[in-house]
Gaussian input, Z-matrix of N, CA and C with variables (Angstrom, degrees):
# hf/3-21g

backbone

0 1
 N
 C     1     B1
 C     2     B2     1     A1
 N     3     B3     2     A2     1     D1
 C     4     B4     3     A3     2     D2
 C     5     B5     4     A4     3     D3
 N     6     B6     5     A5     4     D4
 C     7     B7     6     A6     5     D5
 C     8     B8     7     A7     6     D6
 N     9     B9     8     A8     7     D7
 C    10    B10     9     A9     8     D8
 C    11    B11    10    A10     9     D9
 N    12    B12    11    A11    10    D10
 C    13    B13    12    A12    11    D11
 C    14    B14    13    A13    12    D12
 N    15    B15    14    A14    13    D13
 C    16    B16    15    A15    14    D14
 C    17    B17    16    A16    15    D15
 N    18    B18    17    A17    16    D16
 C    19    B19    18    A18    17    D17
 C    20    B20    19    A19    18    D18
 N    21    B21    20    A20    19    D19
 C    22    B22    21    A21    20    D20
 C    23    B23    22    A22    21    D21
 N    24    B24    23    A23    22    D22
 C    25    B25    24    A24    23    D23
 C    26    B26    25    A25    24    D24
 N    27    B27    26    A26    25    D25
 C    28    B28    27    A27    26    D26
 C    29    B29    28    A28    27    D27
 N    30    B30    29    A29    28    D28
 C    31    B31    30    A30    29    D29
 C    32    B32    31    A31    30    D30
 N    33    B33    32    A32    31    D31
 C    34    B34    33    A33    32    D32
 C    35    B35    34    A34    33    D33
 N    36    B36    35    A35    34    D34
 C    37    B37    36    A36    35    D35
 C    38    B38    37    A37    36    D36
 N    39    B39    38    A38    37    D37
 C    40    B40    39    A39    38    D38
 C    41    B41    40    A40    39    D39
 N    42    B42    41    A41    40    D40
 C    43    B43    42    A42    41    D41
 C    44    B44    43    A43    42    D42
 N    45    B45    44    A44    43    D43
 C    46    B46    45    A45    44    D44
 C    47    B47    46    A46    45    D45
 N    48    B48    47    A47    46    D46
 C    49    B49    48    A48    47    D47
 C    50    B50    49    A49    48    D48
 N    51    B51    50    A50    49    D49
 C    52    B52    51    A51    50    D50
 C    53    B53    52    A52    51    D51
 N    54    B54    53    A53    52    D52
 C    55    B55    54    A54    53    D53
 C    56    B56    55    A55    54    D54
 N    57    B57    56    A56    55    D55
 C    58    B58    57    A57    56    D56
 C    59    B59    58    A58    57    D57
 N    60    B60    59    A59    58    D58
 C    61    B61    60    A60    59    D59
 C    62    B62    61    A61    60    D60
 N    63    B63    62    A62    61    D61
 C    64    B64    63    A63    62    D62
 C    65    B65    64    A64    63    D63
 N    66    B66    65    A65    64    D64
 C    67    B67    66    A66    65    D65
 C    68    B68    67    A67    66    D66
 N    69    B69    68    A68    67    D67
 C    70    B70    69    A69    68    D68
 C    71    B71    70    A70    69    D69
 N    72    B72    71    A71    70    D70
 C    73    B73    72    A72    71    D71
 C    74    B74    73    A73    72    D72
 N    75    B75    74    A74    73    D73
 C    76    B76    75    A75    74    D74
 C    77    B77    76    A76    75    D75
 N    78    B78    77    A77    76    D76
 C    79    B79    78    A78    77    D77
 C    80    B80    79    A79    78    D78
 N    81    B81    80    A80    79    D79
 C    82    B82    81    A81    80    D80
 C    83    B83    82    A82    81    D81
 N    84    B84    83    A83    82    D82
 C    85    B85    84    A84    83    D83
 C    86    B86    85    A85    84    D84
 N    87    B87    86    A86    85    D85
 C    88    B88    87    A87    86    D86
 C    89    B89    88    A88    87    D87
 N    90    B90    89    A89    88    D88
 C    91    B91    90    A90    89    D89
 C    92    B92    91    A91    90    D90
 N    93    B93    92    A92    91    D91
 C    94    B94    93    A93    92    D92
 C    95    B95    94    A94    93    D93
 N    96    B96    95    A95    94    D94
 C    97    B97    96    A96    95    D95
 C    98    B98    97    A97    96    D96
 N    99    B99    98    A98    97    D97
 C   100   B100    99    A99    98    D98
 C   101   B101   100   A100    99    D99
 N   102   B102   101   A101   100   D100
 C   103   B103   102   A102   101   D101
 C   104   B104   103   A103   102   D102
 N   105   B105   104   A104   103   D103
 C   106   B106   105   A105   104   D104
 C   107   B107   106   A106   105   D105
 N   108   B108   107   A107   106   D106
 C   109   B109   108   A108   107   D107
 C   110   B110   109   A109   108   D108
 N   111   B111   110   A110   109   D109
 C   112   B112   111   A111   110   D110
 C   113   B113   112   A112   111   D111
 N   114   B114   113   A113   112   D112
 C   115   B115   114   A114   113   D113
 C   116   B116   115   A115   114   D114
 N   117   B117   116   A116   115   D115
 C   118   B118   117   A117   116   D116
 C   119   B119   118   A118   117   D117
 N   120   B120   119   A119   118   D118
 C   121   B121   120   A120   119   D119
 C   122   B122   121   A121   120   D120
 N   123   B123   122   A122   121   D121
 C   124   B124   123   A123   122   D122
 C   125   B125   124   A124   123   D123
 N   126   B126   125   A125   124   D124
 C   127   B127   126   A126   125   D125
 C   128   B128   127   A127   126   D126
 N   129   B129   128   A128   127   D127
 C   130   B130   129   A129   128   D128
 C   131   B131   130   A130   129   D129
 N   132   B132   131   A131   130   D130
 C   133   B133   132   A132   131   D131
 C   134   B134   133   A133   132   D132
 N   135   B135   134   A134   133   D133
 C   136   B136   135   A135   134   D134
 C   137   B137   136   A136   135   D135
 N   138   B138   137   A137   136   D136
 C   139   B139   138   A138   137   D137
 C   140   B140   139   A139   138   D138
 N   141   B141   140   A140   139   D139
 C   142   B142   141   A141   140   D140
 C   143   B143   142   A142   141   D141
 N   144   B144   143   A143   142   D142
 C   145   B145   144   A144   143   D143
 C   146   B146   145   A145   144   D144
 N   147   B147   146   A146   145   D145
 C   148   B148   147   A147   146   D146
 C   149   B149   148   A148   147   D147
 N   150   B150   149   A149   148   D148
 C   151   B151   150   A150   149   D149
 C   152   B152   151   A151   150   D150
 N   153   B153   152   A152   151   D151
 C   154   B154   153   A153   152   D152
 C   155   B155   154   A154   153   D153
 N   156   B156   155   A155   154   D154
 C   157   B157   156   A156   155   D155
 C   158   B158   157   A157   156   D156
 N   159   B159   158   A158   157   D157
 C   160   B160   159   A159   158   D158
 C   161   B161   160   A160   159   D159
 N   162   B162   161   A161   160   D160
 C   163   B163   162   A162   161   D161
 C   164   B164   163   A163   162   D162
 N   165   B165   164   A164   163   D163
 C   166   B166   165   A165   164   D164
 C   167   B167   166   A166   165   D165
 N   168   B168   167   A167   166   D166
 C   169   B169   168   A168   167   D167
 C   170   B170   169   A169   168   D168
 N   171   B171   170   A170   169   D169
 C   172   B172   171   A171   170   D170
 C   173   B173   172   A172   171   D171
 N   174   B174   173   A173   172   D172
 C   175   B175   174   A174   173   D173
 C   176   B176   175   A175   174   D174
 N   177   B177   176   A176   175   D175
 C   178   B178   177   A177   176   D176
 C   179   B179   178   A178   177   D177
 N   180   B180   179   A179   178   D178
 C   181   B181   180   A180   179   D179
 C   182   B182   181   A181   180   D180
 N   183   B183   182   A182   181   D181
 C   184   B184   183   A183   182   D182
 C   185   B185   184   A184   183   D183
 N   186   B186   185   A185   184   D184
 C   187   B187   186   A186   185   D185
 C   188   B188   187   A187   186   D186
 N   189   B189   188   A188   187   D187
 C   190   B190   189   A189   188   D188
 C   191   B191   190   A190   189   D189
 N   192   B192   191   A191   190   D190
 C   193   B193   192   A192   191   D191
 C   194   B194   193   A193   192   D192
 N   195   B195   194   A194   193   D193
 C   196   B196   195   A195   194   D194
 C   197   B197   196   A196   195   D195
 N   198   B198   197   A197   196   D196
 C   199   B199   198   A198   197   D197
 C   200   B200   199   A199   198   D198
 N   201   B201   200   A200   199   D199
 C   202   B202   201   A201   200   D200
 C   203   B203   202   A202   201   D201
 N   204   B204   203   A203   202   D202
 C   205   B205   204   A204   203   D203
 C   206   B206   205   A205   204   D204
 N   207   B207   206   A206   205   D205
 C   208   B208   207   A207   206   D206
 C   209   B209   208   A208   207   D207
 N   210   B210   209   A209   208   D208
 C   211   B211   210   A210   209   D209
 C   212   B212   211   A211   210   D210
 N   213   B213   212   A212   211   D211
 C   214   B214   213   A213   212   D212
 C   215   B215   214   A214   213   D213
 N   216   B216   215   A215   214   D214
 C   217   B217   216   A216   215   D215
 C   218   B218   217   A217   216   D216
 N   219   B219   218   A218   217   D217
 C   220   B220   219   A219   218   D218
 C   221   B221   220   A220   219   D219
 N   222   B222   221   A221   220   D220
 C   223   B223   222   A222   221   D221
 C   224   B224   223   A223   222   D222

   B1=1.4532
   B2=1.5299
   B3=1.3317
   B4=1.4633
   B5=1.5200
   B6=1.3124
   B7=1.4614
   B8=1.5299
   B9=1.3235
   B10=1.4623
   B11=1.5220
   B12=1.3411
   B13=1.4734
   B14=1.5305
   B15=1.3211
   B16=1.4700
   B17=1.5210
   B18=1.3369
   B19=1.4704
   B20=1.5156
   B21=1.3225
   B22=1.4683
   B23=1.5231
   B24=1.3213
   B25=1.4674
   B26=1.5247
   B27=1.3354
   B28=1.4625
   B29=1.5266
   B30=1.3097
   B31=1.4611
   B32=1.5238
   B33=1.3150
   B34=1.4626
   B35=1.5233
   B36=1.3418
   B37=1.4669
   B38=1.5211
   B39=1.3196
   B40=1.4667
   B41=1.5309
   B42=1.3231
   B43=1.4706
   B44=1.5278
   B45=1.3301
   B46=1.4694
   B47=1.5257
   B48=1.3173
   B49=1.4604
   B50=1.5210
   B51=1.3366
   B52=1.4691
   B53=1.5265
   B54=1.3217
   B55=1.4658
   B56=1.5230
   B57=1.3231
   B58=1.4670
   B59=1.5274
   B60=1.3431
   B61=1.4631
   B62=1.5239
   B63=1.3237
   B64=1.4673
   B65=1.5264
   B66=1.3221
   B67=1.4692
   B68=1.5240
   B69=1.3204
   B70=1.4642
   B71=1.5175
   B72=1.3238
   B73=1.4589
   B74=1.5299
   B75=1.3213
   B76=1.4685
   B77=1.5250
   B78=1.3409
   B79=1.4806
   B80=1.5221
   B81=1.3411
   B82=1.4652
   B83=1.5274
   B84=1.3107
   B85=1.4634
   B86=1.5275
   B87=1.3298
   B88=1.4647
   B89=1.5174
   B90=1.3213
   B91=1.4702
   B92=1.5278
   B93=1.3270
   B94=1.4624
   B95=1.5263
   B96=1.3303
   B97=1.4706
   B98=1.5286
   B99=1.3387
   B100=1.4738
   B101=1.5202
   B102=1.3275
   B103=1.4661
   B104=1.5329
   B105=1.3305
   B106=1.4602
   B107=1.5313
   B108=1.3293
   B109=1.4653
   B110=1.5244
   B111=1.3118
   B112=1.4611
   B113=1.5187
   B114=1.3325
   B115=1.4648
   B116=1.5245
   B117=1.3164
   B118=1.4536
   B119=1.5228
   B120=1.3358
   B121=1.4646
   B122=1.5254
   B123=1.3250
   B124=1.4599
   B125=1.5210
   B126=1.3121
   B127=1.4745
   B128=1.5211
   B129=1.3164
   B130=1.4519
   B131=1.5136
   B132=1.3203
   B133=1.4654
   B134=1.5253
   B135=1.3156
   B136=1.4632
   B137=1.5241
   B138=1.3109
   B139=1.4655
   B140=1.5287
   B141=1.3301
   B142=1.4546
   B143=1.5293
   B144=1.3287
   B145=1.4704
   B146=1.5304
   B147=1.3385
   B148=1.4554
   B149=1.5195
   B150=1.3234
   B151=1.4663
   B152=1.5268
   B153=1.3242
   B154=1.4755
   B155=1.5173
   B156=1.3142
   B157=1.4628
   B158=1.5314
   B159=1.3295
   B160=1.4703
   B161=1.5279
   B162=1.3342
   B163=1.4689
   B164=1.5236
   B165=1.3358
   B166=1.4704
   B167=1.5248
   B168=1.3176
   B169=1.4682
   B170=1.5198
   B171=1.3250
   B172=1.4674
   B173=1.5302
   B174=1.3296
   B175=1.4694
   B176=1.5268
   B177=1.3250
   B178=1.4665
   B179=1.5229
   B180=1.3280
   B181=1.4652
   B182=1.5244
   B183=1.3327
   B184=1.4637
   B185=1.5235
   B186=1.3267
   B187=1.4660
   B188=1.5164
   B189=1.3218
   B190=1.4540
   B191=1.5267
   B192=1.3103
   B193=1.4588
   B194=1.5241
   B195=1.3051
   B196=1.4603
   B197=1.5163
   B198=1.3010
   B199=1.4595
   B200=1.5244
   B201=1.3216
   B202=1.4592
   B203=1.5215
   B204=1.3094
   B205=1.4470
   B206=1.5378
   B207=1.3056
   B208=1.4472
   B209=1.5253
   B210=1.3273
   B211=1.4734
   B212=1.5332
   B213=1.3273
   B214=1.4652
   B215=1.5255
   B216=1.3216
   B217=1.4681
   B218=1.5161
   B219=1.3132
   B220=1.4647
   B221=1.5191
   B222=1.3157
   B223=1.4620
   B224=1.5025
   A1=109.66
   A2=116.58
   A3=122.67
   A4=112.38
   A5=117.29
   A6=120.98
   A7=110.23
   A8=116.02
   A9=122.18
   A10=108.24
   A11=117.64
   A12=119.90
   A13=111.50
   A14=116.13
   A15=121.88
   A16=112.07
   A17=118.42
   A18=119.70
   A19=110.98
   A20=117.87
   A21=121.10
   A22=110.47
   A23=115.99
   A24=121.50
   A25=110.17
   A26=117.75
   A27=121.93
   A28=112.26
   A29=117.13
   A30=120.92
   A31=113.22
   A32=117.80
   A33=121.73
   A34=110.20
   A35=115.57
   A36=120.33
   A37=112.85
   A38=117.25
   A39=120.21
   A40=112.73
   A41=116.65
   A42=120.22
   A43=109.46
   A44=117.70
   A45=121.12
   A46=113.59
   A47=118.48
   A48=120.50
   A49=111.40
   A50=117.26
   A51=120.07
   A52=110.59
   A53=117.36
   A54=120.44
   A55=110.49
   A56=117.21
   A57=121.02
   A58=109.89
   A59=117.02
   A60=121.53
   A61=110.84
   A62=116.62
   A63=121.91
   A64=110.53
   A65=116.55
   A66=121.07
   A67=111.25
   A68=116.64
   A69=121.23
   A70=110.63
   A71=117.39
   A72=121.28
   A73=111.17
   A74=117.29
   A75=120.88
   A76=110.53
   A77=117.25
   A78=120.35
   A79=110.89
   A80=116.83
   A81=121.56
   A82=110.20
   A83=116.25
   A84=122.25
   A85=110.24
   A86=117.26
   A87=121.45
   A88=112.33
   A89=117.09
   A90=119.94
   A91=110.07
   A92=117.08
   A93=121.07
   A94=112.52
   A95=117.20
   A96=120.46
   A97=112.88
   A98=117.58
   A99=120.22
   A100=110.29
   A101=116.42
   A102=122.28
   A103=110.76
   A104=116.84
   A105=121.95
   A106=111.79
   A107=117.56
   A108=122.43
   A109=112.10
   A110=116.26
   A111=122.15
   A112=108.20
   A113=115.24
   A114=120.99
   A115=109.32
   A116=115.69
   A117=123.18
   A118=107.36
   A119=116.80
   A120=120.46
   A121=111.90
   A122=116.40
   A123=120.84
   A124=109.88
   A125=116.57
   A126=121.27
   A127=111.91
   A128=116.95
   A129=121.25
   A130=114.33
   A131=117.59
   A132=119.73
   A133=113.62
   A134=117.58
   A135=120.04
   A136=114.55
   A137=117.94
   A138=120.56
   A139=111.93
   A140=116.85
   A141=120.38
   A142=114.81
   A143=118.90
   A144=119.17
   A145=112.60
   A146=117.20
   A147=121.45
   A148=115.30
   A149=118.90
   A150=120.84
   A151=112.50
   A152=117.29
   A153=119.59
   A154=111.04
   A155=116.62
   A156=120.30
   A157=110.22
   A158=117.00
   A159=121.16
   A160=109.72
   A161=116.47
   A162=120.18
   A163=110.51
   A164=117.06
   A165=120.37
   A166=111.01
   A167=117.23
   A168=121.25
   A169=110.08
   A170=116.79
   A171=120.23
   A172=111.41
   A173=117.06
   A174=120.33
   A175=110.46
   A176=117.15
   A177=120.42
   A178=112.66
   A179=116.73
   A180=119.72
   A181=112.69
   A182=115.90
   A183=122.74
   A184=110.92
   A185=115.51
   A186=122.18
   A187=108.96
   A188=116.06
   A189=121.52
   A190=108.65
   A191=117.23
   A192=122.38
   A193=111.53
   A194=117.23
   A195=120.96
   A196=109.26
   A197=115.82
   A198=120.07
   A199=111.21
   A200=115.39
   A201=121.72
   A202=107.46
   A203=115.95
   A204=122.11
   A205=109.05
   A206=116.90
   A207=121.39
   A208=112.89
   A209=116.81
   A210=121.27
   A211=108.61
   A212=117.48
   A213=119.74
   A214=111.30
   A215=115.80
   A216=119.95
   A217=112.63
   A218=118.19
   A219=120.83
   A220=108.72
   A221=114.76
   A222=120.41
   A223=109.20
   D1=140.23
   D2=-179.45
   D3=-93.01
   D4=10.26
   D5=-177.40
   D6=-70.77
   D7=136.81
   D8=178.48
   D9=-79.92
   D10=133.14
   D11=178.11
   D12=-57.52
   D13=147.36
   D14=-176.21
   D15=-56.72
   D16=-40.87
   D17=-178.14
   D18=-65.45
   D19=-39.19
   D20=177.68
   D21=-65.19
   D22=-42.28
   D23=179.93
   D24=-63.53
   D25=-40.36
   D26=-179.93
   D27=-68.00
   D28=-27.03
   D29=-178.56
   D30=-92.09
   D31=-7.95
   D32=-179.46
   D33=-61.27
   D34=149.56
   D35=-179.30
   D36=-59.00
   D37=-30.18
   D38=-177.89
   D39=-99.03
   D40=18.88
   D41=178.87
   D42=-59.85
   D43=134.63
   D44=-177.54
   D45=-54.25
   D46=-39.15
   D47=-177.94
   D48=-64.21
   D49=-30.82
   D50=179.38
   D51=-67.97
   D52=-40.89
   D53=178.32
   D54=-67.03
   D55=-38.67
   D56=177.57
   D57=-62.20
   D58=-45.61
   D59=178.30
   D60=-61.02
   D61=-44.28
   D62=-179.54
   D63=-60.98
   D64=-47.17
   D65=-179.96
   D66=-64.13
   D67=-43.22
   D68=-179.39
   D69=-62.90
   D70=-47.96
   D71=-179.24
   D72=-64.99
   D73=-40.00
   D74=178.99
   D75=-61.98
   D76=-43.88
   D77=177.94
   D78=-63.10
   D79=-44.70
   D80=179.26
   D81=-60.58
   D82=-46.79
   D83=-179.33
   D84=-60.10
   D85=-48.36
   D86=-178.86
   D87=-64.06
   D88=-33.30
   D89=177.27
   D90=-61.17
   D91=-40.71
   D92=178.99
   D93=-77.43
   D94=-32.77
   D95=-178.22
   D96=-72.86
   D97=-14.82
   D98=177.19
   D99=-53.56
   D100=-38.44
   D101=-178.70
   D102=-60.15
   D103=-35.03
   D104=-178.09
   D105=-95.87
   D106=9.15
   D107=-177.38
   D108=53.53
   D109=42.75
   D110=178.01
   D111=-126.32
   D112=165.44
   D113=179.55
   D114=-145.84
   D115=144.46
   D116=177.07
   D117=-107.40
   D118=124.56
   D119=178.10
   D120=-104.17
   D121=-40.30
   D122=-176.68
   D123=-135.78
   D124=117.02
   D125=-178.75
   D126=-58.76
   D127=-35.01
   D128=-175.93
   D129=-69.80
   D130=-28.16
   D131=-176.33
   D132=-116.89
   D133=-33.89
   D134=-172.92
   D135=-70.97
   D136=-18.89
   D137=178.55
   D138=-95.40
   D139=-2.54
   D140=-170.41
   D141=-66.43
   D142=-28.70
   D143=179.74
   D144=-93.30
   D145=-7.54
   D146=175.54
   D147=86.68
   D148=-9.91
   D149=-175.59
   D150=-67.14
   D151=-42.79
   D152=178.47
   D153=-71.18
   D154=-30.69
   D155=176.60
   D156=-66.70
   D157=-42.63
   D158=176.26
   D159=-61.46
   D160=-42.59
   D161=179.29
   D162=-60.47
   D163=-42.59
   D164=179.13
   D165=-63.88
   D166=-42.96
   D167=178.80
   D168=-60.02
   D169=-43.38
   D170=-179.74
   D171=-66.00
   D172=-40.53
   D173=179.62
   D174=-65.97
   D175=-47.22
   D176=-176.76
   D177=-69.14
   D178=-38.00
   D179=-177.46
   D180=-87.69
   D181=-15.65
   D182=-175.33
   D183=56.84
   D184=33.98
   D185=176.77
   D186=-133.68
   D187=152.84
   D188=177.73
   D189=-84.11
   D190=133.55
   D191=-177.91
   D192=-68.55
   D193=-30.63
   D194=-175.97
   D195=112.02
   D196=-159.31
   D197=-178.00
   D198=-72.85
   D199=138.24
   D200=172.85
   D201=-156.91
   D202=157.15
   D203=-178.93
   D204=-73.41
   D205=114.39
   D206=-178.16
   D207=-81.20
   D208=-6.62
   D209=177.81
   D210=-135.51
   D211=68.38
   D212=-179.01
   D213=-62.49
   D214=142.81
   D215=-178.33
   D216=-98.86
   D217=-7.57
   D218=176.89
   D219=-131.69
   D220=161.00
   D221=-178.24
   D222=-114.49

C-alpha cells in the first residue's frame, strides 16, 4: 500500500492542524497587537527581527521592556 502513515502525515509541513494552529495564533497575536498599532501577517517572517515580539511582551505584561534597537540590522 502507498498510504502514508498517520504520524508522518500529521508531521508534514502542510498538515491541516498546523495551518489551523498558525491561523489561530496569528488572530490571537493580532488581537493583542491592536493596542500597539501593529499587525502580524506571517509568523515565519514577521517575528524574525523581534520587534513584534517585544510589542506583545509589553502589551501582555503592561510593562515597558526598556531600551532596545528599534531598527535592527540583522535577523
